[in-house]
C-alpha positions as CSV (number, residue, x, y, z in Angstrom):
1,M,55.2,-16.4,-15.5
2,L,53.2,-13.7,-17.5
3,S,56.0,-11.4,-17.6
4,Y,57.7,-14.0,-19.6
5,I,55.1,-15.1,-22.2
6,I,53.8,-11.3,-22.7
7,V,58.0,-11.0,-23.7
8,A,58.1,-13.5,-25.9
9,I,55.1,-12.6,-27.5
10,I,56.7,-9.1,-27.9
11,F,60.0,-10.7,-28.8
12,I,58.7,-13.1,-31.6
13,F,56.0,-10.5,-33.2
14,N,59.0,-8.3,-34.1
15,I,61.3,-11.2,-35.2
16,V,58.3,-12.3,-38.0
17,S,58.0,-8.4,-38.9
18,V,61.8,-8.1,-39.9
19,A,61.2,-8.4,-43.9
20,G,58.5,-6.4,-43.9
21,S,60.1,-3.9,-41.8
22,Y,63.2,-3.8,-44.0
23,A,61.0,-3.6,-47.0
24,Q,59.0,-0.6,-45.6
25,I,62.8,1.1,-45.1
26,E,63.9,0.8,-48.6
27,K,60.5,1.7,-49.8
28,G,61.1,5.1,-47.8
29,F,65.1,5.3,-48.4
30,I,63.8,5.4,-52.5
31,E,61.2,8.1,-52.2
32,N,63.5,10.7,-49.8
33,V,66.2,10.4,-52.4
34,E,63.7,11.1,-55.2
35,V,62.3,13.8,-53.2
36,E,65.6,15.2,-52.3
37,L,66.8,15.4,-55.6
38,A,63.8,16.9,-57.0
39,V,63.7,19.8,-54.2
40,L,67.8,20.1,-55.0
41,F,67.0,21.0,-59.2
42,D,64.4,23.0,-58.2
43,S,66.4,25.0,-55.9
44,A,70.2,25.5,-57.1
45,G,71.1,28.5,-58.6
46,D,74.5,27.2,-60.5
47,L,76.0,23.8,-61.4
48,E,78.3,24.8,-58.0
49,E,75.2,25.3,-55.6
50,L,74.0,21.9,-57.1
51,A,77.1,19.8,-56.6
52,V,77.2,20.7,-53.0
53,G,73.9,19.7,-52.8
54,L,74.5,16.2,-54.6
55,D,77.4,16.0,-52.5
56,K,75.1,16.1,-49.4
57,I,73.0,13.2,-50.6
58,I,75.5,10.8,-51.7
59,L,76.9,11.2,-48.0
60,S,73.7,10.5,-47.0
61,Y,72.7,7.2,-49.3
62,P,74.7,4.9,-50.5
63,M,74.5,5.1,-54.5
64,E,75.9,5.8,-57.8
65,L,74.6,9.3,-59.8
66,I,75.7,10.6,-63.5
67,I,74.0,14.1,-64.7
68,F,74.6,14.5,-67.8
69,S,73.1,16.9,-71.2
70,E,73.3,16.4,-74.6
71,K,76.7,17.5,-74.6
72,E,78.4,16.8,-71.9
73,V,78.3,15.0,-68.2
74,L,77.9,17.8,-65.4
75,Y,78.3,15.4,-62.6
76,Q,79.3,11.7,-61.5
77,T,80.7,9.7,-58.7
78,I,82.1,6.9,-60.7
79,P,84.3,7.1,-64.0
80,L,82.3,5.6,-66.4
81,G,80.0,6.2,-69.3
82,I,76.0,5.2,-68.5
83,S,76.0,1.8,-71.0
84,D,79.2,0.9,-68.9
85,V,78.6,1.6,-65.3
86,R,75.2,-0.4,-66.2
87,D,77.2,-3.7,-66.9
88,S,79.9,-2.8,-64.2
89,I,76.8,-2.3,-61.2
90,N,76.2,-5.7,-59.5
91,E,72.2,-6.9,-59.5
92,D,72.7,-8.4,-56.1
93,V,73.3,-5.7,-54.1
94,S,71.6,-3.1,-56.4
95,L,68.2,-1.5,-54.5
96,L,67.2,0.5,-57.4
97,Q,68.6,1.7,-61.0
98,T,66.4,4.4,-62.2
99,Q,67.1,7.6,-65.2
100,K,65.0,10.5,-64.9
101,S,64.9,14.0,-66.7
102,F,65.1,17.5,-64.6
103,T,65.3,21.2,-65.1
104,L,68.6,22.8,-64.4
105,L,68.5,26.2,-65.1
106,G,65.9,26.4,-67.5
107,K,67.3,23.2,-69.6
108,S,66.2,19.5,-69.2
109,V,69.0,17.3,-68.1
110,S,69.5,13.7,-67.5
111,V,69.5,12.2,-63.9
112,W,70.9,8.6,-63.9
113,Y,71.2,6.4,-60.4
114,N,71.8,4.1,-58.9
115,L,70.9,3.1,-55.0
116,Y,72.3,0.6,-53.4
117,H,70.7,-2.2,-50.8
118,V,70.2,-0.8,-47.0
119,Q,73.0,-1.7,-45.1
120,M,72.4,-4.7,-43.1
121,Q,74.4,-3.8,-40.0
122,E,72.6,-0.4,-39.7
123,Y,69.2,-1.8,-39.8
124,I,69.9,-4.9,-37.8
125,A,71.6,-2.1,-35.1
126,S,68.1,-0.5,-35.6
127,L,66.2,-3.3,-35.2
128,T,67.6,-4.4,-32.1
129,I,66.9,-0.9,-30.1
130,K,63.8,-1.0,-31.4
131,Q,63.4,-4.9,-29.6
132,F,65.2,-4.0,-26.2
133,S,63.0,-1.0,-26.3
134,L,59.7,-2.6,-26.8
135,I,60.6,-5.5,-24.4
136,G,61.6,-2.8,-21.8
137,I,58.2,-1.4,-22.0
138,S,56.2,-4.1,-21.4
139,I,58.2,-5.7,-18.6
140,I,58.0,-2.6,-16.8
141,I,54.1,-2.4,-17.6
142,V,53.5,-5.8,-16.4
143,L,55.8,-5.7,-13.5
144,T,53.9,-2.5,-12.6
145,L,50.4,-4.3,-12.7
146,S,51.9,-7.1,-10.9
147,F,52.9,-4.8,-7.7
148,I,49.7,-3.1,-7.6
149,T,47.9,-6.2,-7.9
150,Q,49.8,-7.6,-5.3
151,Y,49.8,-4.7,-2.8
152,L,45.9,-4.5,-3.1
153,L,44.9,-7.8,-2.7
154,F,47.7,-9.4,-0.6
155,R,48.7,-6.7,1.7
156,P,44.6,-6.7,3.4
157,L,44.7,-10.6,3.5
158,S,47.7,-10.7,5.9
159,R,46.3,-8.4,7.7
160,L,43.2,-9.9,7.7
161,S,44.7,-13.3,8.8
162,E,46.4,-11.2,11.9
163,N,43.6,-10.0,13.3
164,I,41.5,-13.3,12.6
165,A,43.9,-15.1,14.5
166,K,43.1,-12.8,17.7
167,I,39.6,-13.1,17.4
168,E,40.1,-16.7,17.4
169,R,42.0,-16.4,20.7
170,Y,39.2,-13.6,21.7
171,Q,42.2,-10.9,22.0
172,L,39.0,-8.8,20.9
173,Q,40.6,-5.6,23.1
174,E,44.1,-5.8,21.3
175,L,41.9,-5.8,18.0
176,I,39.8,-3.1,19.0
177,D,42.7,-0.9,20.2
178,A,44.9,-1.3,16.8
179,E,42.1,1.2,15.3
180,G,43.8,3.6,13.0
181,L,46.8,1.2,11.9
182,D,45.3,-0.4,9.4
183,E,44.1,1.4,6.4
184,D,42.2,-1.4,3.7
185,E,38.4,-1.3,4.7
186,I,38.0,-5.0,5.1
187,N,40.1,-4.5,8.2
188,R,38.2,-1.7,9.4
189,R,35.2,-3.6,9.2
190,L,36.7,-6.6,11.1
191,R,37.4,-4.5,13.8
192,S,34.0,-2.9,14.1
193,F,32.9,-6.8,14.3
194,A,35.5,-7.3,16.8
195,R,34.0,-4.4,18.5
196,S,30.2,-5.6,18.8
197,L,31.4,-9.3,19.1
198,D,33.1,-8.0,22.5
199,S,30.2,-6.2,23.4
200,N,27.7,-8.8,22.8
201,I,29.9,-11.3,24.9
202,K,29.7,-8.9,27.7
203,V,26.2,-8.5,28.0
204,I,25.7,-12.8,27.2
205,T,28.1,-13.2,30.5
206,R,25.8,-10.5,32.3
207,T,22.3,-12.1,30.9
208,Y,22.7,-15.7,30.9
209,T,23.6,-18.9,32.8
210,E,26.6,-20.7,31.6
211,L,24.8,-22.9,29.4
212,E,22.9,-19.9,27.6
213,Q,26.2,-18.5,27.5
214,A,27.7,-21.3,25.4
215,L,24.7,-21.2,23.1
216,Q,24.5,-17.7,22.8
217,L,28.2,-17.6,22.1
218,E,28.0,-20.1,19.1
219,R,25.2,-18.2,17.9
220,E,27.2,-15.1,17.7
221,R,30.1,-16.3,16.4
222,L,28.1,-18.1,13.8
223,A,26.3,-14.5,12.8
224,N,29.7,-13.2,12.9
225,T,31.7,-15.4,11.0
226,I,28.8,-14.7,8.0
227,T,29.4,-10.8,8.7
228,V,33.3,-11.7,8.0
229,S,33.1,-14.2,5.2
230,K,30.8,-11.4,3.3
231,A,33.0,-8.5,3.9
232,F,35.7,-10.1,2.6
233,I,34.1,-11.9,-0.1
234,H,32.7,-8.0,-0.8
235,D,36.0,-6.5,-0.6
236,L,37.6,-9.0,-2.8
237,K,35.9,-7.4,-6.0
238,S,38.1,-4.2,-5.0
239,P,41.6,-4.9,-6.5
240,L,39.5,-7.0,-9.2
241,H,37.8,-3.5,-10.8
242,Q,41.2,-1.6,-10.1
243,L,43.1,-4.1,-12.1
244,M,40.2,-4.0,-14.8
245,L,40.5,-0.3,-15.0
246,E,44.4,-0.5,-14.7
247,N,44.2,-3.1,-17.8
248,E,41.9,-0.3,-19.5
249,Q,43.6,1.8,-19.0
250,V,46.7,0.6,-20.8
251,L,44.9,-0.3,-23.9
252,R,44.3,3.1,-23.9
253,N,47.4,4.6,-23.6
254,Y,49.6,2.0,-25.1
255,P,47.8,1.7,-28.9
256,E,51.0,0.7,-30.2
257,L,51.3,-2.4,-28.1
258,P,51.7,-5.6,-29.4
259,E,48.3,-7.1,-31.0
260,M,48.8,-10.3,-28.5
261,T,49.6,-8.4,-25.6
262,K,46.4,-6.0,-26.1
263,K,44.3,-9.8,-26.1
264,I,45.9,-10.9,-23.3
265,L,44.7,-7.6,-21.3
266,E,41.0,-7.7,-23.2
267,H,41.1,-11.4,-21.8
268,N,42.3,-10.6,-18.2
269,T,39.4,-7.4,-18.3
270,S,36.8,-9.6,-19.2
271,K,37.8,-12.7,-16.8
272,N,37.9,-9.5,-14.1
273,E,34.4,-8.9,-15.0
274,E,32.9,-12.2,-14.5
275,T,34.5,-12.7,-11.2
276,I,33.0,-9.6,-10.5
277,Y,29.4,-11.0,-11.5
278,T,29.8,-14.1,-10.0
279,I,30.7,-12.6,-6.4
280,N,27.7,-10.4,-6.8
281,D,25.8,-13.6,-6.5
282,I,27.1,-15.3,-4.0
283,L,26.7,-12.0,-1.8
284,L,23.1,-12.0,-3.0
285,L,22.4,-15.7,-1.9
286,M,24.4,-15.3,1.6
287,D,22.0,-12.4,2.1
288,E,18.9,-14.8,1.8
289,N,18.1,-16.7,4.9
290,I,18.2,-20.7,4.5
291,F,15.2,-21.6,6.3
292,D,13.1,-19.2,3.8
293,L,14.8,-19.9,0.6
294,N,11.6,-21.9,-0.7
295,K,9.7,-18.3,-0.5
296,V,11.7,-16.8,-3.3
297,K,10.8,-19.1,-6.5
298,I,10.4,-18.5,-10.0
299,D,9.5,-20.8,-13.1
300,L,12.5,-22.2,-14.2
301,D,13.4,-24.7,-17.2
302,I,15.5,-27.6,-15.5
303,I,17.0,-28.3,-19.2
304,E,18.5,-24.8,-19.8
305,L,20.3,-24.8,-16.9
306,L,22.0,-28.2,-17.2
307,Q,22.7,-27.3,-20.5
308,K,24.7,-23.8,-19.6
309,A,26.1,-25.6,-16.8
310,I,27.7,-28.1,-19.5
311,V,28.9,-25.6,-21.6
312,L,30.2,-23.9,-18.4
313,F,32.1,-27.2,-17.8
314,K,34.0,-28.0,-21.0
315,P,37.2,-27.4,-19.7
316,S,37.0,-29.4,-16.9
317,L,35.2,-32.0,-19.4
318,K,38.1,-31.9,-21.9
319,K,40.9,-31.9,-19.2
320,N,39.7,-35.0,-17.4
321,A,38.5,-36.7,-21.3
322,V,34.6,-37.2,-20.3
323,S,31.5,-36.1,-22.4
324,V,27.9,-35.8,-21.4
325,N,25.0,-37.2,-22.8
326,L,21.6,-35.3,-21.6
327,E,18.3,-36.9,-22.2
328,G,14.6,-35.6,-21.5
329,P,12.3,-33.0,-22.8
330,E,12.5,-30.2,-24.4
331,K,11.4,-28.3,-21.4
332,A,11.2,-29.5,-17.6
333,R,10.0,-26.6,-15.6
334,V,9.9,-26.3,-11.7
335,T,9.4,-23.2,-9.5
336,A,12.4,-23.1,-7.3
337,N,14.7,-20.5,-5.9
338,I,17.2,-19.9,-8.7
339,S,20.5,-19.6,-6.9
340,T,20.0,-23.0,-5.1
341,M,19.0,-24.5,-8.1
342,K,22.1,-23.4,-9.6
343,L,24.3,-24.4,-7.1
344,L,22.8,-27.8,-7.0
345,I,23.0,-28.1,-10.8
346,H,27.0,-27.1,-11.2
347,N,27.5,-29.2,-7.9
348,I,25.8,-32.3,-9.4
349,I,27.5,-32.1,-12.6
350,S,31.1,-30.9,-11.2
351,N,31.1,-33.9,-9.0
352,A,30.0,-36.3,-11.7
353,I,33.3,-34.8,-13.4
354,Q,35.6,-34.7,-10.7
355,Y,35.0,-38.9,-10.1
356,A,34.0,-40.0,-13.8
357,T,36.4,-42.7,-15.2
358,E,39.0,-41.2,-18.1
359,D,36.8,-41.4,-22.1
360,S,34.1,-42.5,-20.3
361,E,30.3,-40.8,-20.2
362,I,28.4,-38.9,-18.1
363,E,24.8,-39.5,-18.2
364,I,22.0,-36.9,-17.6
365,Y,18.6,-38.0,-17.3
366,V,15.4,-35.8,-16.7
367,H,12.0,-37.3,-16.1
368,M,8.7,-36.1,-15.0
369,D,5.7,-37.8,-13.5
370,D,3.5,-37.6,-10.4
371,G,4.5,-34.2,-9.7
372,I,8.1,-34.7,-9.3
373,L,11.4,-33.9,-11.7
374,E,14.2,-36.5,-11.1
375,L,17.1,-35.7,-12.2
376,I,19.5,-38.5,-12.6
377,V,23.3,-38.3,-13.1
378,A,25.5,-41.4,-13.7
379,N,28.7,-41.9,-14.8
380,E,31.5,-44.9,-14.6
381,A,34.3,-44.3,-11.4
382,S,36.9,-46.1,-10.0
383,A,36.7,-48.2,-6.9
384,K,38.6,-45.4,-5.4
385,N,36.6,-42.4,-6.8
386,I,33.7,-44.5,-5.6
387,A,34.8,-44.4,-2.2
388,R,35.5,-40.8,-1.7
389,M,32.4,-40.3,-3.0
390,K,30.4,-42.2,-0.5
391,A,32.3,-40.6,2.0
392,S,31.9,-36.8,0.9
393,G,28.5,-37.6,2.4
394,N,30.2,-37.0,5.4
395,I,30.3,-33.4,7.0
396,F,33.3,-34.2,8.9
397,R,35.2,-35.7,6.6
398,Q,38.6,-34.6,5.1
399,Q,40.5,-34.7,1.3
400,D,43.7,-37.0,1.1
401,E,46.5,-35.2,-1.0
402,Y,45.6,-37.0,-4.0
403,E,42.2,-35.6,-4.8
404,N,41.3,-32.4,-6.1
405,Q,42.1,-29.5,-3.7
406,I,39.9,-26.9,-5.7
407,G,36.5,-28.9,-4.0
408,S,35.6,-28.7,-0.4
409,G,35.3,-33.0,-0.2
410,N,31.4,-32.4,0.7
411,G,30.1,-32.7,-2.6
412,L,27.6,-35.1,-1.6
413,L,26.6,-33.6,1.2
414,L,26.1,-30.4,-0.3
415,I,24.1,-31.4,-2.9
416,Q,21.7,-33.7,-0.5
417,E,21.4,-30.4,1.5
418,L,20.6,-28.4,-1.6
419,A,17.9,-30.7,-2.4
420,I,16.4,-30.6,0.7
421,A,16.3,-26.7,0.6
422,L,14.7,-27.1,-2.4
423,G,12.1,-29.5,-0.8
424,G,13.4,-32.3,-2.0
425,Q,15.8,-35.5,-1.3
426,A,19.2,-36.6,-3.2
427,Q,20.9,-39.8,-2.8
428,L,23.5,-41.8,-4.0
429,E,23.4,-44.9,-5.9
430,I,25.8,-47.4,-6.6
431,L,25.9,-50.7,-8.9
432,E,29.5,-52.4,-9.4
433,E,31.9,-49.1,-11.0
434,F,28.9,-47.5,-12.2
435,V,27.2,-44.4,-9.7
436,S,24.4,-42.2,-10.2
437,V,23.3,-39.3,-7.9
438,K,19.0,-39.4,-8.2
439,T,17.6,-36.0,-7.1
440,S,13.6,-35.5,-6.6
441,I,12.5,-31.9,-6.6
442,P,8.7,-30.9,-6.8
443,L,7.7,-29.5,-10.0
444,V,5.8,-26.5,-10.9
445,E,3.0,-25.7,-8.2
446,G,-0.4,-26.6,-9.5
447,A,0.4,-28.2,-12.2
448,G,0.4,-32.5,-13.0
449,S,3.6,-34.7,-14.9
450,N,0.8,-34.3,-17.9
451,D,0.8,-30.1,-17.9
452,I,4.7,-30.2,-18.7
453,K,5.5,-33.7,-20.5
454,N,6.7,-33.8,-24.2
């Protein structure tokens, strides 16, 4: 799809620039004739040499030319006098009529010439060749980038899918024996994980009772699942980084690309960079122990985080025709883990946007009292969406085919678990067609409500 868009942009750009390009060619046409005439008069040794040079110029450029002195006509392409020929020229086909003086063999002569417009057939042929050349180059570049992206991203993912299937069937030895067949880093890590898992299972089999084996096996599977997930997420950066470098290289090596094509490549590079930063944040969060999250705290302003989140979700708000109204103090400080707090706020707002009625308003209230910060997000929703929101608090809940497939379908459950991780709680309240998620979180340690309320 991107290939067609870029080709269309290039085609439209060239069509729009036809008038300017044609004018530029005719300007160059005029300048070339003036230069060649000046050079010829400077170098001609006699009238015969001058005539030969003029014949060549006439063959190269569509024009009429008369050279005369005070006594006689020295050269002419049309058998008419100056006054007659001026009247006979059709101004619609004439590009330029002019008369200039040159020095020939030490004497001054007058040169009158009429230049005709560049023939459109020749120009169209030249334009067509240029058009198809640019389109061909653009298609080759885009297809090459697409192929490289698919090769770098989808081939390792296909192998990863096969190897994960082997692990699910506990075909660990088969995966271990395939060492050396896969070249990508993620599958090498997966094979190393399979070897570790196989070793741990053998140890468990020898050491623990049947119940202990089952418990230890689930622990190992969870730990290894997290390891695989981290490796998978980490290796997603490689094709993104490679694609970003390739886009930058194309911009450097092909400065003649149309401006719109450059903007598309620059936009893709920027989005790849943002995605890499997001992946780094996810990896950092996964390295933390969920039970120790509350030990890593900093002073945060909830109002600032909410405002940034609203800006982040502007495209979704616009798509769903939903507006947001934020009410609260200028600042609302809490001491909490920043990664968990961001996830909580993003999930609350995302949940509200997903289930809000079209052309409605999401109300966000921030209130602080008795050492507790209360964050209330309320919106209007249909009966079907209210039922879905309530169901999203069930860990075993599955989405129906009409829901947003980007989400997990467990938004409320995730909000409640994140609130608990921050030392607070979250609950869903329903009043007719209005729903609200009320989240309570401890305020700044050692500070009362009067210290931070405006």
